[in-house]
N, C-alpha and C positions, 0 to 999 in steps of 0.2 A: 500523578506524581506529586500532587499538592503544590504545583507551581502556579504562580499568577503573574505571567509575563506582562510587562507594561505595553509592549508592542507586539504585533503579529504580522502575518503575511499581507493583510489588507493595507498596512502602512507601507509595505514595499510596492504593492500594486499602485497605490495612489501617489508614490514618489516621495513621500515624506521621510522614509527611512530606507537604508540599504539592508540587504540580507545580513551582512556582518553586524549591523547595529541591533538586530532583533534576536540573535542567537543567545540562548540562556544556558546556564550550567544545569545539568541534570545530575542524577546520582553517579558517583564514581567519576569517570572521565567523559561520560556521555554529554553530548551537546544537543540541545533541542532547538529546532527551528519551529516556533509556534505558528500553527496555522490559525484559523479563526473559525469560530462557531457562531452560527446565526447571522452571518453576513451574506445575504443573498447574491450580491454582486460577484462574489467569488465562485459561485456555482457554475457560472458560464463566462469564463475568462475569454477575452478577445485574443486573436492571434498575437497582437502587439503585446498584450499583457503576459501571455505565455512566454514569448520571446524575451521579454524583460526579466521574468523570473529566471529563465535559463541563463541569460547573460550574467545575472547576479550570482547564480549558483556556480558558474564557471570561475568566478573570482574567488570564491571561498572553498571550492572543492579540493584544492591542493593541500589544504590544512588537515584533511581527514582521510583515514584509510578506507572507511566504508560509509556510504551515505544511503540511508533507507528512506524511501518516500512511501508513506502509508496513504494510499489513495482510498477513496470511498469504494463501496461495493457498486457493482453495476457497470454500465457502459456509457456513462456521460462523456461529453467531449473532453473534459479535463482528465478523466480516468484514462481514456484512450491515449491522449497526448502524452501524459507522463509515463505510461507504460511503454508506448512505442519509442520513447526517448531513452529508456533505461538500458543499461548494459545487460542486466539480467532481470527476468520477471519471475517473481515468486507469487503464485496464485494461492491465496489462503481461502480454504473452504471449510464449512462445517458440515456435519452429517444431515443437515436439513435439505429437503428436496429443492427449495427455492435457492439455497446457496449453491448447490451443485449445478442447477440450471444457469445461474448467474455466472459461475466460473466457466462453464462450457461456452456460454455466449461471449464472454470476454475473450477467451482463446480463439473462438471462431472469427470474431471481427478482427482481432489483431493479426491472425494468420492470413485472412482474405484481403483485408484492406491495407495492412501495414507489412505484410510478408514476414511476420514473426513466426519462427518455426520451432522455437525451443522454450519450454516453460519448466519451472520447478513448482512442485505442489506441496503444500503444507496443510494437513488436516488439523483443524483447531476444534476444541471442545468435544473431542471424541470420548465416549464412555470407556473405551478400551482400545488397545492396539489393534485388536481384531476388527473392531468397528471402523477404525481409521483405515486399515488395510483394505477393507471392503469398499469404502468410499473411493479410495484411490483406484482400486481395480475397476470399479464401474465407470469412473470418469475417464480413465485411460482406455478402456474398451470402446467407449463411444467416440472418443477423440481419434483413436486409431482407425476406426471404421469410417468416419466421416470427414476428418481433417488430416491434412498432411503436416502433422506436428509431432514432436517428441516431448514427452513429459517425464521428468525425473522426480520420483517420489522422494521428497526431502525428509519426511517424517511426520510426526504428530505431536500435538500438545493435548494432553488429556484434561478432562474437566477436573477442576480442583476448587473446592469451596474457598480455599485461601485466596484465590485470585479475586473472587467476588468480594471477599472481605477487604482485600487490598484496594480494590477500586473504590469501595465505599469510604475507606479511610484515606484514600489518595496516598497510598504508600506502596513502595516497590515490594513485590513478593519474591 
């Protein structure tokens, strides 16, 4: 988005700022809570740090209608914690086999370890609606066979060269 926030989540974790202090204005009425890139300490938050972040979130949540937490791919302890704490879980998958495997692993661990039973699925970077539907069908088939979960197919985002251009230019598409 071309934003260069002065503060980010690492400042909340170290206690120098509150979440409310680091929120920046994005396009339209969007508000952005800057995470941090390249700060290894944030890849493995302690339980106390996770609780601190959620306590801070609870303070600002009432100001917003919807809060989206974009976690990394995979099954790190941070990813599992934030997903298990969410009201709704939207699993984003691409048509790549590794992405499908990661999505299944995430749902499996969340269902077995955290008793999550309902997921929404969004297929990203599909070449066509047919390809996205096939990814959804395959993932739902395996999940229905081996996991006691329900998956609502939310839809797809098709590959669009304008998105790549927007990312390079740091502009909203």
